[in-house]
Phi, psi and omega in degrees: 000120178280323176280158176274112176260122182279159178300334181281353183298133181303335179295332178287307182296334183288341181287135179285160174245121172251090187300127182272348177081010180293143185282157167282137184242138180280117182295337180296343178280351184247103187289346184283345179259138176276125186252125175268146187253011186294337181254019181304136175229164186300326182273352183071023182297322188303333187260023176248143171215167174296152182303322180294328177291314179299317178303319181285327175295319179295323177293317179301322179303320181289343182269353181284152175299156177305138178091357178244148179224151169288141175244107183278125183249313181207138175242258183295141177226118179306147185301321180298322178290321177299317178299316181297315179301315183293315182294321179295317180289321177299321177298320180293319177296316181298320181292328181278342184224073187294344180268358183281146174283159181307321179295325178291320177296316181300314181294316181295321179295328183286352173295332191241327178226129181290140172305137187303328186290342179232016189297121178297325180298322183283354173262357185072018185261347187243154177220140171261121191215150177219194182246149173226161176275183185298337179266006178087009179278128181294135180272163178277119175244022170105324175217167171291154174296141181071020172289133180284163175302324180290313182298319187265002184053042179083000180293342178289340177296135188306320183254030178303133184280339190258048172242167184289161177299323179294315178296320178298318179297318179295319177298321180296318178296313180299312183297317182300316182292317184288323177295316179300328180278353174104008178267160177239150182262145168270111196291356173268356181220105185300336185271348189264120182227147182212163176213135171088354181266180181296320180296318175301317181298317179294317183293328184260351182082014177292150183288336183199162172279155178251350178237126175244184180309140189221148174260136180299322182296000000 
C-alpha cells in the first residue's frame, strides 16, 4: 500500500476473519529473541503472540546483519486494555480538537491506537519490536517506541523525513528483515508489525484474516 491506510478505514473492518485456532505462544520459551520488560504485566500477556508470528520473528532475526538483534517489547494485549488505550487517546484528541466530528476523532485516534474491534494486538497477531546491538542495548530508530504523532511531530511515522540518517538506516534494516519474513508494518508506527490480522490481509491482498480476537486463557 503506497497510501497510508489507517486501522479505522472501513476496508480493514470489512475483511472477514476465518480464525485458524492457532495458540498464543509465550516468547519467553524462545531464547533466540531478546525480550524487553517495559510492558510486563502480572499475567505475562505482553510476551505472547500467535505461533505463526513467533515463527516469522525468528526468521527475521536470521536476516539481520551480524551484531544486531530483534528486541521484542509487546505482543498480545487483552481487549479490555486495548479499549482503555483507545478511549484515553481519543479523549485527548477530542480535547485538542473540540470542533472535530466523532468520525474525525475516531480516525485520528487510530493513527496511534487501533480501534478495539479490529486491533491486531488483541488477536495476538501484532508485535511492537525494535533493534538492539549484540550487548542488548536498544538502538536509535528516531523516536522512542510508542511515541505519539503529537509527541514526535510525526517522527513515529515509519517513513518520516525528519529523522537522522542513522535512525533511518536502522529503520530500513528492521523493515527489510520483517517484510522478508512476511510481516506488515502499520505506517504510522515504525515499531508495529503484524501477520495474520485484518490489516495484514488488506496489505497483502489476502481474502481474509486468519487471526481474530483471542483470550489468553
